[in-house]
N, C-alpha and C positions, 0 to 999 in steps of 0.2 A: 826273461832270458831269450824267450820265443819273442816277444812280443818288441822286444828291441833287433831280433831279426828278421822279424818281418819290415817296422821302419827304418833298415838301415840297407835294406833292397828298393824302399822307399825313396831316400838321398842317393842311392845310387843312379837309379833311374833320371833324380833332377839335373846331373853331368856338372855338379857344380864348380863354378870357376870361381878363382879368388876374386871374395871383394863380393860376391852376388851375395843381393838381400833376399834375404826366404819370412814367406810368411805360410804360418801353417793355420788351418785351420781347425778345433776343434782342439780341446787339450786334456783330453782323453787316454789310457795309458799310452794307444798308439803315437796320439800326438805327443802326451811327454818323453818319450822314446826317439821321436822324429827329433824336436826341440832340440836334443844331446845331440843329438848325430850333425845336426845342421852346427851347433855350437863349436864343432873340433874339426867341421869341415871346411874351415877356410868362408865362412860366410861371412859380410859386415854385418846386416841387419838379423838380426832371428826376430821378429813378429810373430807374437801369437798372437791367436782369437778364439776368449770364447764367454760365455755369460756367466760361468759361475769362479768367485774371487778366488775360494779354495784352492781352485785345478791353476792360474792363474800364478796364483805363489806358488807353484811347485814348477810351472813352466821357469819362472825366473828365476828359483832358485836353481837349476840343469841348466842355466843357459844360457837361456833368452830374453836379447837385448831389450824387449818392450813388452808389451801385453797391452790386450784392449778387452774392456770386457762391457761386449755390445756385439748385438746378431752381428750376421758379417753382412748383412744388406744394407746396415746402418754404419759400418765402419772405416768403408773407404778413405774420408779425409783425414782419421787417427792413421790406417796404414800410410798411407802415401807423407805424415809429415815426419814416420818412425823409417821409413826410407831417406829419410835426406829431400822430401816433394819430388821423388818417382815412385811408380809401382813396380811394386818388389820384381826380378825376376823369377824365381820359381816361387810359386804356389802349391801347397802340398795340401789336397785334401784330405783329410784323416775322422771326415764324419760320418762314414757312409750313410749320410741322409744325402736322398737322390736329390733335393731341391736347394742346395748345396751348390749343385755345382754348373749352373747357369751361375749365381751369385759371383762365383768364386772367376768364373773366364773374365768377368769383367775388370776386374781389378788385376791380372798379372799383365805385365809388362810388352811394348811390341815389341814381338819374337821373343817371348818370353816360354817358357816351361811352364805346364800346369800336370802336376801327376797327380794322379789318384790311388789314395793309398787305402780307404776305407773302400770297402764293399758293398754297395749299396744290397745285394739281396735281391732289386729290383732295376737294370740296368735302361730296361724300359721305358723310367720312367724320368732318368737325364734325358737332356734335350743341349743341342748345342745354340752358340749365335750368333750373331752374326762377326761377333769379337775374334772369331777363329781364321774365317777367310779374311777380313779389312786387318788384322793387325797381325795377322800371321801367326798364330797362339798353336806350339808345339802340343801333342795331348800325349804322356803315357800313363800306361797304368805299372802299377807294381803289385807283387804278390810272391807270399813267401818260396812258393815254387820255381822262382825266378832263378834257382842258382845254377852256375858253370864251375867245369873241372879249375877255377881259380877261386871260384868265393862261395860254399857251402855248407853245409852245417857244420863239419872240425873245421873250415878257415874263420867265417864269420864269428862263432861262439870263442875261440880264440882270440880275436882282435874284440872282442868284446869284456871275457875277462880281464883281456891285460887291463885295457880299457878302464875298468872298472875298480881293481885294483889301483894303479896306478894315480883314480881319484880325477881322473881325467872325464869322466861315464858318472854322474855320480847318483844316486838312487835311494839318495835320500829325503823318508816321507812319501814316500811311491806306493806303502803300502799301509792304506789307511785306518783298518781293523783286520784285528787278531778275531779269531771266532771258537770259543770250542767245537766239535762234532757233531755234537748233538743240538746246538741249535742252527745249523745248515740251512733246514729250513726257513726260518725268518730271517738269516743272512740273504737270502734270494730277495726274500720281500721288501729289506731296508734297499739292495739294489732296484728293485722295481720302483717303490715310491720314493726314493732318493737320489734317482741318480749321479746330480749334481755333489754330493756330499762323498764317494763313496768312489776309489782310486781299487790300488789294490787289497786285496783280504786273504787274509791268509788261514785257512783252515788246521785248528790243534786236534790230529787224529789221535792224541797222546789221552786225551779226554775218552771217560767214555761215553759210550752211545745211548 
């Protein structure tokens, strides 16, 4: 749910209009949730870019209309084709990779919206391009703390759980591993070693430490 809430703030920041084409860069846990929210928010095409086939398959099962298995700086032609010949109106960067920011700016439609949903931890490494001024791109950040009187922990959680219960948000397959508590150190090593093959991970605390 926490990741679903973060991604919800990303879609809210994007100011989705009915029929907008949306590109989500990165199909990790936050990107997966963003794809699901985009799919139920009235977007025309929901395109997800990642290099992991497993992650892209999960995005497709969660509502993405198109997936592109390439690094984002090599994916422009595929993205435009998926959006019917135009650049996407909305680009959501969920990677947390500082280098992706300038690559993503080149993919946004003129006067489109660029949402920074992944926190790099080193924002000084993110750089603007001529796209921002010349093509009038709007850049907005999204964070879990962006609550207000209408949309906050209780209201977003109620919406999220209702959408899941009614089958509109599918979480199937997003937990890829179940790990006994005694194997937690090995589990973290697995995430570090094989990041692209791991999504959600359940720790079984009923097992003996």
